N, C-alpha and C positions, 0 to 999 in steps of 0.2 A: 357119400350122401346121395340119397335118391331124389331126383328132380321132380318137378311138378308133373302130375298125371292129368292129361286133358281127356274129358269124357264126351264123346260124340254119340248122339242118340236121336231117334225119332220121338216127337213129343208124346206119342201114345205110350212110350216105354219109360216115362219119367219116374214112375214108382220103382221099377227094377233098377234104373240108373242110380237113383238116390240110395237104394239099398246097398248097391255095390260101393258107392262113394262112402257111405257111413261106415261100412265094414272096413274099408281100406284106411279111412282116417282114424278109426279106433286102433288100428295097427301102427299108427304114426306116419302114414303116407299122406302127403298133401295132394288133394285133387282140385281141379278147376272144372266147374260145370255151370252152364247157363240154365236158367237166368240167375241162379243164386249169386254168382261171382261177377256179374256184369256191373261195371262201375259207371262209366260215362256214356259210351257209345257202343251199342250192341256189336256191330260188325267189327269196329276198330279194336274193341276189347278181346274179341275172339281171335283176331289176327295176332294181337300182342300175346295172348295166352299160349297159342300154338307155338309161336316163336320161342317162348321161354320154357316150354315143356320138354321132357326127355322121353315121355311115354304118351301114346295116344291109344285109348280104348275106343273101338268102334262097335257099338251094340247093334246087332243085325236082327231084324224081324221083318215081317211082311211090309210094314209101313215105311221102313227106311228107304225103300226103292222109290218112294214118291217124294222124298225129302230132298229138295235142291240144296238146303243148308248143309246136310250131312255130306253130300258129294262135294260141295265147295270146301268144307273143312278138310276133307280127305285130300283134295287137290292141293290145298295149302300145305298140309302136313307132309305130302309126298316129297317135296323138294328137300325138306330137312332129313327125311328118310334116305334120300339119295346122297346127302352130304354126311350120312352116318352119325347124326347127332340126335336122332329120334327113333324110337321103336314103335311100330304100329302093331297092335294086338286086336284082331277081330274076335268078337265074342258072339256066337250064334245063340240068340235067345229062343229062336224057333228053327225048325227044320225046313229051311228054304234054300233055294238055289240063287246064287248071285246073278244079278242082271249084268249085261255087258259093260255098263259104265263102271260099276264097282268091281267087277271081275278084272278089269284092266289094271286096277291098283292092288288088288288083294289076292289074285289067283296064286301067287308064289309064296304067300305068307301063311305060316302055320296058324291055325285058329284054335280057339277054345270053344267047346260045346257045352252050353248050359242047359239046353232043352232036354237032355237025356239024363242029367244028374242033379239038376237043381242048382241054386245059387250058393248054398252053404259050402259044398265041397269045391265049387268053382273058385271061391274066394281064396282058399289056401293055395290052390294051383296057380292062381293069378298072382298072388304075392310072390311066390317063388320065381315065377317068370319075370316079374318086374325087377326083383333083386338081381337076377342073372343078367338082365339087359343092362342095368345100371353099372354093374361091375365091368361089362364089356366096354361101355362108353368110357369109364374111368381109366381103363387100360389102353385106350386110344385106338381101338379097332371097332369095326362096324357092329352095331347092335342088331345083327341079322337074325331072323328066326325062320329062314327058308332054306338053309343048308347051302347057300351059294356064296361066292366070294363077295367082298365088299362092293357096294354099289357105286363107289366113287369112280370106278372105271367102266361101269355098265353103260351109263348114259351121261353125256356131257352136261355139266351144270351151266345153265345160261348165266352170264355175268352182265349186269346192267351196264350200259355205256355211260356210267356216271362220271361227272367231271366237275370238280369245284376248282376254279382258278382263284388262287389266293395271292394277294400282295399285301404288304404292310399298308394299313389304312392311309398313312401319309402319302403313299405313292400312287394310290388308286385314283383313277379318273373316270368319270362317267362318259367321257368321249370314247372309251373303249367298250366294246360289247363284252358282257360277262355271262358265261353260261353257268347257271346255278342248278345243281342237282342235289341240293341238300335235303329237301323235304322228305320226311318219313311219317307215316301214319302213327308211329309210336310216340311222336311228339304231340302229346295231348293238348298242350298249350296252343301250338300252331293249328291243331285240328279245330279247337274252339274258335280261334280267330277266323279261319276259313268258313266255318259255319256262320259266324256273325256276319261276315262279308257277304256270303250268299243270301242271307236273309234280308239284309238291308238293301241289296241291289235287285232283289227279285222283281219288285214292281216295275223297275226300269227295264230290266232285261226281258220280262215276259211280254211287254208291249212291243219290243223290237222283234221278238220271235213271231208274235202274232201277225205283225205286218209282213214279215218275210214269207210267212206260210199261208196267208189268208186265201190264196187261190190255188193251193197245192194239196194233193192227196197222194197216198201210196208212195211216199218218199222213202229213199234209202239214205240213212244218215251216217255221218262220220264224226266222232268226237276225238279230237287230237290229243287231249290231255284230261283224264278223268281224276285229277288229283283229289278233288272233293266232289264226288259224283253227284251228290244231292243238289249242289248249286247249279249244275248243268241240267240234270234230268227234270228238276222241279219246274223249270220254265218251259219245257217242251210239252206240246200236246201229243202224247204218244199215239193217239188214234190216227194221226196223220202219217205215221210211219209204218212201212212194211218190215224194214230191217234197220237196226242200229248197230254199228261196229265202233268200238271205242278202244283207245290205247292210253298207256302211261308208261313212263320210264321206271316207275316204282312198283315192284311186284306186289307189295302189300296193298297199295292203293287199288291195283287191278283186282285183287281178291275181294277187297271190300266192296268195290263196285259190282262185281259179279254176285256177291252175297246178297246185295240189296236188289239188284235189277235183272240179273241174268234169267233169260228164258229162251225158248226156241227162236225168238226173233231179235234178241238183244244179247250181245256178248262182248266182253272186254279182254284184251290181250296185252301182254307185257312187250312193249316196243317203244324205243326212243325215236321220235320223229326225225332226229338227225343221225340215226344209225346209217352206216354206209349201205346197208342192204334193205333200207326201208321200203323202197319201191317193190322189190321182189317179195318181201314178206307181206306187204300190204295186199299184193295180188293174191298171195296164197290164202290169206284170211278172207278176202272177198269171195274167192271161189268156194271156200268152205261154207259161207253163208248164202251163196247164190246171188251175190251183188255184182252187177255189171258196171254201174256208174253211181256216183253219189249226187243226190239232188239237194242235199243240205249238209253243211259242214260247220261244226262249232269249234272255234279257236278261242278258248278262254285262258288267258294268261299264258299264251305260248310265246309270243314275240318277246316278252320280257326275259325269257331264258334261252331262246335259240341264238346260236352264234351266227348262223347263216339263214335268216328268215326267207330270203329270196330263193335259196336252194330248196327249202321245204315246200314253198308255194309252187315252184316250177315243177317239182315232182308230183304234188297233189293235183295240179291242173290236168295231168294225163288221165285222172280218174274222175273228173268232174263231168256230170251230165250237162247238156245244153241248158242254159239258164239256171245253173246251180246257184243256190242261195247260201250265203256265208254270214254267220254271226261272229263278231270279234269283240272281245273285251280285253283291254290291256290298260296300262297306266302310263302317265307322263307327268312327272312332278313339276314340269314347267308351268302348268296351269293351276297349281295349288295356291289358294288364297286364304288368308286368315286375318281377322280384324275384330277387335283391337288386339294388338300384341304388346301389352303395356311394358313389359320388361324384356322384350325380344326373345322370350323363351322359345316360342314356336320357330322363330328364325334359327335359333341355335339348334333346336331339335332337327329341323329340316336339313341342316348341314351334316348330320350324321348319316343321312341316306347315302351320300357319295362315298362314305367311309365303310359302308356295310358291304363286305364282299360276298355275303350270302343272299343279297337282295335282288340279284339280276340286273338287267339293263333298264333303268327306270326313266328313260326318255324314249321308249319304244312307240308310244302312242302317236307321236307326230310323224313317224316314218312309215306307218302302215299304209297310208294313202299311196305313197310312191311305189311300195312293193306291189300293190294290186294293179296300179297303172302299168307296171312293167309286164304283168302277165295278162294285160288287155281286158281287165274287168270292165263291163259296160257301165255299171253305176256303183259309185262308192259314196255312201251317205254316212257322214259323221253325225250320228243321232245325238250323242252326248259327249261334249268336251268338258268333262268335269261333272260331278254330282254334288250339289250343294245341300246344306242342312236347313234351308229357310222354311220348308214346309214339313219338316220331320217331327215326329213325336219324340218325347224324351227317351223312350226305349230305343227308337231308331237312331237317335244321336249317340246314345251309349254304344250301340253296335258299330256305328260309323267310326267313333274314336278308336275302339278296339281294333277294327278292321284295318284302318289306315295308319295307325301309330303303334299298334301292339307288337308288331314283328321286331321293332328295333330293340327293345330291352331283351327279348328272347335271343335274337341273333348275336348281340354283343356278349351275352353270357356264354354262348357257344364259342365265340371268337376268343374270349378270355381263357377258356379251357384249352383251345388250340395254341394260343400264344400267351402263356402265363406271365412272361417277362415283358410283354409289350405295354409300355407306359401309357401310350395314347389310348389304347383300348381300356386300360384300367381307369384312366381319368374320365372317359365317356361313361363307363359303368357307375362311377361315383356320382357324376352329374345326373344320370338317369335315376339313381336311387334317391337323390335329393329332390328332384323336380318333377318326376313323372306324374305323381298324384296331383300336384298343383296344376299341371297342364290339363288334366282331365277335368278338374274343377272349373278352370277358366273356360274350357271348351263347352261345358254344359250350361254356362250362363246364358240366359235368354238373349242377351245383347251381342253374343259372339257369333260371327259369321265365318263359315268355313266352306271352301269348295275343294273337294277331293279330286285327285288327278286321274279319275277313271275315264277312259275313252271307250265308247261303244259304237261300233260300225255295223251297218247293214249293207251287204254287198250282193250285187247281181252280176253273175258272169255272162 
């Protein structure tokens, strides 16, 4: 069976792209093309579609060389090409020469020429090529069309330093640090939760950034984790930055961030901040972008997942400029307050946090001060110790509930799939099924008070 066909094109070629798609789909071949097939989130849906495709068509004309999006899509697809799970087929709609960026990916790949024969004969040739590529995939060897051996030995495929430490919920204690590398942009539920969290916290975070940067210009910035890049980038005044360098342990999140924000002054790379070679790789990327030191660093939800936060900060300090400014957002469930809790449902719910082995270390907020003291920060200002709902609109309260409580049902469904015979996990899921909607109803009552455990720091080195 032939897998999905992803079509990458410059927007000026939309008519030709749709003509190709319509012809292929009339032959029974399923295509994915934006914007027709975008569902929830443009960048995330593209990442997801590429990961689930077995063929990528790259339509090449004069305009494609000006398209950051096409190059980003090609970069994302190339790793699957190296892993021998996807075939890339360039189609020249015009007689043009590849620019260096696209030539890097396509120079060894045999192309189809549409400009000298028209689209009608191209479609037949294209269908045959797609069928042969799929047969190669199903036989278990590389869908290559460049006459070379499989790429699996050409270039080492980078493996994320992911690490999920799992213990049975009854044995888990939040006195232990937990490194969580679960998140994936393919999880659209969690993506919506992070979006809601970013939106409800934006007005608090924007004010902290503005204070940190009010007397600064021409900054070089570092983002330590771009898991949901909009939540970070939206609070920044980009005019204050010369360069911004960002990282994430999740490759798809990096692609998504680059899809939305990459330009000559902003770039994101795949790197876990606790990688053994983090310092060396950080220097390499800084040199690429012409950055000597960082004037501003964003650490959004980093401490919650790092097993050795002091080690990360000690390494980062080597690359901080004098009077570097640092924004930190993390959580500490020790400051969570809820009232009234008539039937103790919120107290019961909060108890699930310590049993959620995908949730990270949820007492990080209180320890951040001591970490920065150890690296000799000059000023450590805890701007927000909790964010309460007292002056929030109804829409903001809905987002707050989803942001601070929504991960629990999602995580325990995942844990149930991992541990189908675990009775405690099954009982928690049953309780959530029965009570979660009632929790939200109580939360939205005008008389209900809630203080979430978000900690936001403004730090001067």
